[in-house]
N, C-alpha and C positions, 0 to 999 in steps of 0.2 A: 145551431150555428157554432162553428169551431172557433177556438180562441188561440191567440198568439201572444208572445211577449217579445221584448227587444233586448236580449242579453248582449253584453259587450265582450268581444273576443280580444283579450289583451295582446296576444301574439301578433295578430293581423291588424289590430287597432281599428276594428270596424264593428258595427252592430248588425246582427242577423235576426230576421224574424224566425221565431221558434214556436212550433205548435205546442199547445198546452191542453191538458185534460182538465175538465171542470168536474168537481164533485167526485162521486164514487163511480166505479164501473157498473155497467148494466149487467145484471146477472142472468143466468140461463132461464130462471123462472119467468123473468120479465120478457125476455125474447120469446119464450114459449107462449106466453099469454098474448103477445102482439101477433105472433104467427097464427094462433088459434082464432083470433078476431078476423083475420083475412082469409081463412080457409074453412073447410068443413071438418077439420080435425080438432079434437079437444086439446086443451092445455096439457093434460096428463099424457096423451099420446105423443104430442110434440116433445115433451120433456123426456119421455122414454127413448125416443129416437135420438135426440140430441145427446142424451147420456151415453149412448152406445157408439156414437160416431168416432170418438177418438180411438177406441180399440180397433174398430174396423179399418180406419185409416192407417193406424200403425201396422196392422197385419199386411195390408196391401203394399205399403211403402217398404216394409221389411222384405217383401218379395222382389224389390228392385223396381217397383212401379211408381209412377206419379199418380196422384189422385186428383181427378177433375170433378168439381161440383159445379154444375151448370149455373150460370148467372153469378157465381162467386169467384171461382178461379182454380188454380192448380197448386197442389202442395207436394213437396218432395223432400227427401233427406239430403242434406249437404253436410260436409265436414270442414272443420278448421284443422288444417294440417301444417306440419313443418316439412321442409324438403331436406334431402341429403344429396351430397355431391357424387357419391358412388353407389352403384346398384348393389354392391356388396353390403353397404350400410343400411339398405332399405329394410325397415321393420314396421309393418303396418300398424301394429298395436302401439308402438312408441311414438309414431309420427302423427297419429290422430289425437288431437287435443280436445275436440268437442264435436258432438253431432247436433245439428240444428235443423229446424224445418224452414224451408224457403217457400214463401207464398208469392205467387204471381197472379194478380187480379185478372179476371176474365176481361177480354177486350172485344170490342165490336167496331166494325168499320162504319163510319158515317157517310152520308151521301156526297160530301165534299172530298172524300178520299182519305181523311184523317181518321184516327182511332180514338176511342174513349175507353177508359178502364172502368170495370165494375167497382162500385162503392165510391167512385170519385166522379161526381157530376159537378164540375167546376162552375157551371152556369148557375147552379142552385146554392152554392156555398157562399156565405157571407161571413168573412173572417172579422172577428171583433177583438180589439186589444184587451188582454186579460189584466185585471187589477185585483188586488187582494180583497177589495170591496165587492167583487162580483159574486152574486148569489146564484146558487144552483136552483133553477126554477123547474127543471125537468124531473120526471118521476123515473123510478127504476134503478136508483142507486142503492138499493137495499138488498140485504140477503133474504133468504126465505123466511126469517123470523121477524122481519120488519125493522131489524137493526141495521144501521149503516155500517159498512166496513170501510177500512182505509184503502184507498186506491194504490195498488202496488206500482202503477205507472207514473206516479207523480215524481 
């Protein structure tokens, strides 16, 4: 179940629901173990493939391609840039401020003509208000040594 909090926006003088992460991130080893449980592939084989996926994706995106992973979605490079008024002032290196990855979740058409996105099944999501007293009861927020790591997304 995902969590939310209700921060106050002072400029607009309104409260907005804001998604929150609970506990630590789920690490590759845990994802690999979960995938191994539902397949015929071992945990170590899954980890080996997942360990190489970023390099393969980088190579393909560096060739100007998007990467589509069935059931997950599309990945591609995008840039944060600044514009110039004159073509004479155009300098690609100076105008590119950052390169990022854009992720577009896979979508599928439902029988009623609407679409649903991969990873987001809103019928199964029950949002719970986050409080400091909320305890993380899920497993998988540990690194490979059994130690918990701080979540960089908090």
